[in-house]
N, C-alpha and C positions, 0 to 999 in steps of 0.2 A: 292708960292706954291711948287715949284720944288726945294727951294734951300738944303731940309732937304735930300733927292733921292739921292741915290746911280747909276750912271751910269751905263748902264746894262754891265756884265761883269767883275764889279772893286769887287775885296775884301775888306770883312770886316774884321778886325782882330783885334783882341785882346789878349796883351801878355800873358804865362801863368799863373801861380801862382806855388808857393812853399812854406805851410806853414808848420809850425812846429807842431806836434798834440802829439807827444810822445816821451821821451827818458828814453832807454831802457840798461841796461848793458850788453853787448854781452856778452851771455854764452856759446858763441863756441868759440872766443878766451882766446888763454892762456895768455893774456893781462889783466890781474885783471881790468885796470885800462878803459880800451876800451870802448867804447857807442855809442850803436845804434842811432841817431839821423831820427827819421820817422817824414818822409814830406808827405803830401798831394800834389802831381800833376796836376795841376786844369785847365782845356784846356775848358773854354765857347764855343767857334766857332765852326760852324757845321763842320768842316772840322778837320781830323788825323795831329799833329804838331809833329814833330821829333826833338829833339835837338840831336846834335854829339858832346858835350861835358858837362859838367856839375863839377862847382868847389863851396866847401863849405869852408869857412873859418868861425874859431870860434875867437871871441874876447872876455876877459873876466878881467874885469877892468879895459877896455883901454890897454890892452898886447896881443899880438896875440897869443892865445891858441891852437890851432890846427887847420890844413887841407888836405883835401881829391880831388882829381880831379879824376872823373871818366871819361873814355876817353869812353865808350860803350855809346850803341846810343841808349835813350829811347824813345820810342811810345805812346806819349798823345792821347790818343783815342777822337774822336770829344763827346762835351759835356757827359764827364766824369770827377771822379777822380779817379785818380789810386797815392797808397801806394805805397811809394820808402823810403828806406834807407839808410842812409851814415854813416859808422862806424869811430870816431872817438879817440882819444885818449886825452884828453886836458890834457894842461901841466897848471898846476894852481900855482902861484909864492907860497913859502912856508910860510903858512901862521899862523904853531903852532895850537897845540890842539884851541878847542871852536869851534863855528859856528858863519858866519857872510854872509852878503848877500851883493855881488857887483853887478853893472849894466854889462848883456853880451849881444854882436852882434853876429846873424850868417849873412852870408852874402852868399847868391848865386848868381852863376854865368852859363848862361848858353846861349851858341851861339843856336839859335832855327832854323830851316830849315821851313818859310813859305812860299806861294803860293806868296811873294811879295820877297822872296831870304831870306839870310841867315840875323837874324839881334841876335845884344846880350842884350840878358836881364840881370839889374841887381836889385835883391829883395834884403833887408834887413830885418831882423828881433830885435826886441831888449827885453830886459825884465830885469828881475835878476837872479841870479843863489846863492842859499843858498848854503856854504861851510864849511864841517864840518870835522873839525880834517884834513884838506887840500886833503879833497875827495868833487867833486859835490855833492848833493842829491836831490835837488831842484831847480825847474824849472818856473819862472814865466812869461810865454810870454805878452807883451803888442798887446793893440788893435788887439787881434786875429778877425779874418775876412772871418770864416769857404767858402767853393768852395759848392756852392752848383748849379750846371748845371741847368737850365731852371724854376730856381726860384728865383723872386724879392729878393734882400738883406733888410734888414731892416735899417732903418740911427740911426746912433747912439744916445745912448740915457744915460742917467745917470742907473748904476747900472746895463745895458750890453753892453758888447762885455768885461767886466774888464779880460778878461783871468782866466785860469785855472792853480793849478799847477800843475806839473809833477814832482815826487817824482822818485829817483833812488836810492836804496839802496847800502851802501858801499861795496865796496871787500870786502871778510872773511878773515878774518888776517892773515899773514902769519905766520906757525908756521917751528921754525928754530929748527927742533932736536939739544938738545946738550943745546941750549940756556935757557936765564933765564926762571924762572918759570917751566922749562919742567920737567919730572923726569928721574933724570938718572940713 
């Protein structure tokens, strides 16, 4: 009967999650190809968690396509979701004109300071990215599992959890004064 009980004073711990919820063009950056990957940082524990680092790597079509190392500490409040932004400039292999869809992976690695001590958490998300004229414009995440602290999760079922498309408009064309097609 006591097999499922936790001894008094022991900590119950669940790793935090970082789920991709949106991709936007970074309008503040001077780099027209820079994107903001928006994550929900989810902490289902009854206590705050803190990371001392968060690294994000992007792999497109099996090739490394960008990375970011966040060295600022992130505090994930107890039983809540915190919106985080990671900025990357994806390096997409030259695909020429046209549209194609290829697989991508986002790998997040965080060092979490938990009551039981530091813990390295590795999280991977996968899906497909649509590339139009060499620029990633659409992101489809597989197996989305939104964070709902304090709420039960529905089991997987047909038609549920298929992900939603995320569209990023391409950067505006670069206008070169005196270039072809420009009035002289």
